[in-house]
C-alpha positions in Angstrom: -1.7 28.1 -50.7 -5.5 27.4 -51.0 -4.9 23.6 -50.3 -3.0 24.3 -47.2 -5.8 26.4 -45.9 -8.3 23.8 -46.5 -6.1 21.1 -44.7 -6.0 23.4 -41.7 -9.8 23.8 -41.6 -10.2 20.1 -41.7 -7.8 19.4 -38.9 -9.5 22.0 -36.7 -12.8 20.4 -37.3 -11.7 16.9 -36.4 -10.6 17.6 -33.0 -12.6 15.9 -30.3 -13.2 17.1 -26.8 -13.6 14.3 -24.3 -16.3 14.5 -21.7 -15.3 14.7 -17.9 -15.9 11.1 -16.6 -16.8 10.5 -12.9 -16.5 7.6 -10.5 -17.8 6.5 -7.3 -15.4 5.8 -4.4 -15.6 3.8 -1.2 -13.0 4.1 1.4 -12.8 1.8 4.5 -10.2 1.8 7.2 -9.3 -1.2 9.6 -6.9 -1.9 12.3 -4.3 -4.6 12.9 -6.9 -7.1 13.9 -9.0 -6.3 10.7 -11.8 -4.6 12.5 -13.4 -1.7 10.6 -12.8 1.7 12.1 -15.7 4.1 12.1 -16.1 7.0 12.1 -13.2 8.0 9.9 -12.2 11.0 8.0 -11.2 10.7 4.4 -10.4 13.2 1.7 -9.0 13.2 -1.8 -6.5 15.8 -2.6 -5.5 16.7 -6.3 -1.8 15.6 -6.9 -1.2 18.4 -9.4 -2.6 21.2 -7.6 -2.4 20.1 -4.0 -5.9 21.3 -3.4 -8.4 19.4 -1.4 -11.0 18.2 -3.7 -13.5 16.0 -2.0 -14.3 14.6 1.6 -15.9 11.3 2.1 -19.4 11.3 3.8 -19.5 7.9 5.6 -16.8 6.4 3.6 -18.2 7.3 0.2 -17.7 10.0 -2.4 -20.2 9.9 -5.2 -18.7 12.1 -7.9 -14.9 11.9 -8.3 -13.5 13.1 -11.6 -11.1 10.7 -13.1 -7.5 11.6 -12.2 -4.6 11.2 -9.7 -5.2 11.8 -6.1 -3.6 11.6 -2.6 -6.0 9.7 -0.3 -5.8 10.8 3.2 -7.6 8.8 5.9 -7.9 9.6 9.7 -9.6 7.9 12.6 -9.4 9.0 16.3 -6.5 7.3 18.2 -4.7 6.3 14.9 -1.9 7.7 12.5 -3.2 9.6 9.5 -2.2 7.5 6.3 -1.7 9.0 3.0 -1.3 7.1 -0.2 -1.4 8.1 -3.9 -4.4 6.6 -5.8 -5.5 6.6 -9.4 -9.2 6.9 -10.3 -9.9 5.7 -13.6 -12.9 3.3 -13.6 -16.7 3.8 -12.7 -16.3 2.4 -9.3 -13.2 2.2 -6.9 -12.6 0.8 -3.5 -9.8 1.8 -1.1 -8.8 -0.2 2.0 -6.2 1.3 4.4 -4.8 -0.2 7.6 -4.2 2.3 10.3 -1.8 1.9 13.1 -2.3 3.1 16.7 -1.1 6.6 17.3 2.1 7.3 19.2 0.6 7.3 22.7 -0.7 3.8 22.3 1.9 2.3 20.1 5.5 1.0 19.9 7.1 -0.4 17.0 6.9 -4.0 16.2 9.8 -6.5 15.4 10.2 -9.8 13.8 12.9 -12.1 15.2 13.3 -15.3 13.1 15.1 -18.4 12.6 15.5 -19.9 9.0 16.1 -23.8 8.7 17.7 -25.7 7.3 20.8 -23.7 6.3 23.3 -24.5 3.6 26.8 -23.4 4.3 27.7 -21.8 1.0 24.4 -19.8 0.4 23.7 -16.3 1.6 20.3 -15.7 2.5 18.0 -12.5 3.0 14.7 -11.9 4.5 12.3 -9.4 2.8 9.4 -8.2 4.9 6.5 -6.4 2.9 3.4 -5.1 4.5 0.3 -6.5 2.8 -1.4 -3.2 3.2 0.2 0.1 2.5 3.8 0.6 1.4 7.2 0.1 2.7 9.0 -2.9 4.1 12.7 -3.9 4.7 15.3 -6.5 4.2 17.6 -8.2 6.6 20.3 -10.6 6.2 20.2 -14.1 7.6 23.2 -14.8 9.9 25.4 -18.0 10.1 23.1 -19.6 12.7 20.1 -18.9 10.6 18.8 -15.9 12.7 17.5 -12.5 11.5 16.0 -9.4 12.9 13.5 -7.2 11.0 12.8 -4.2 13.6 11.0 -0.7 13.5 7.9 -2.3 11.8 4.4 -1.1 12.2 2.0 -3.6 13.6 0.3 -5.4 10.9 0.2 -8.3 8.4 3.3 -9.0 6.4 4.6 -11.1 3.6 8.0 -12.7 4.5 10.1 -13.7 1.5 13.3 -15.5 1.9 15.8 -14.8 -0.9 18.8 -16.6 -2.2 21.0 -14.6 -4.7 17.9 -12.3 -5.1 15.5 -15.2 -6.0 12.5 -16.0 -3.7 12.8 -19.4 -2.3 10.1 -19.3 0.4 7.2 -17.0 1.2 4.9 -16.9 4.3 2.4 -14.4 5.6 2.7 -13.5 9.3 0.9 -11.1 11.7 3.5 -9.1 13.5 2.5 -7.3 16.7 5.1 -6.2 19.2 8.0 -8.5 19.3 7.1 -11.5 17.2 9.1 -14.6 16.7 8.8 -16.9 13.7 10.6 -20.2 12.8 10.8 -20.4 9.0 11.1 -23.8 7.6 12.5 -23.9 4.1 11.3 -27.5 3.7 7.7 -26.6 4.0 7.4 -25.7 0.3 5.6 -22.3 0.5 
C-alpha cells in the first residue's frame, strides 16, 4: 500500500503544463483580377466557443493563441468570406479572394469543348477554385462539350477525368460566360 502511494506522488509531480504559444497573423484579400482590397475587415472566431476572439488592424493580428479559428473577411462591395483556419506556427498568412456582392455580380459559367474524343471513353470535367473551397463536376457529352455553371468569378483548376483518373489539367480565369477549348494532346 505504501508503494502505491509513492507511485501516485511521482506521477503527479511528473505532469507538465504547456505554455500558451502565440502567432502573428497577416490577412490579405484580393478580387478576381488579383488586386489587393483595402480597407478590409477581418476577424478570428474561436471554433469551439463561437466567440469572436480577435479583429485585424490593417490586416494584421499580433498575438493569436495557437488553435482552430473561423476567419471572416469583409470588404465594401464584396461578399463576406468565411473559412476555417488553423494557427500552429509563429507566423501565418491567409489570402482570401472576395467576389462582388449581389448588386454587382452574376454567376459565371464555363462552356467548353474537349478534343480529341475517343468513342468508348466517358470523360468528366472537374472545376476547382484556386482560392477558397467548392467546385463542381460536369460530364463531357458525345460531341465533347460540357457546361459548368453557377460558379463565382475567379481562377480555377480544370481537370479532365477518365474513369476517375486525371488525364489533363489547365488553369483558367472564369468571368461571366467563359468558353474554353481543351486539347488533350497539349500534354498538360
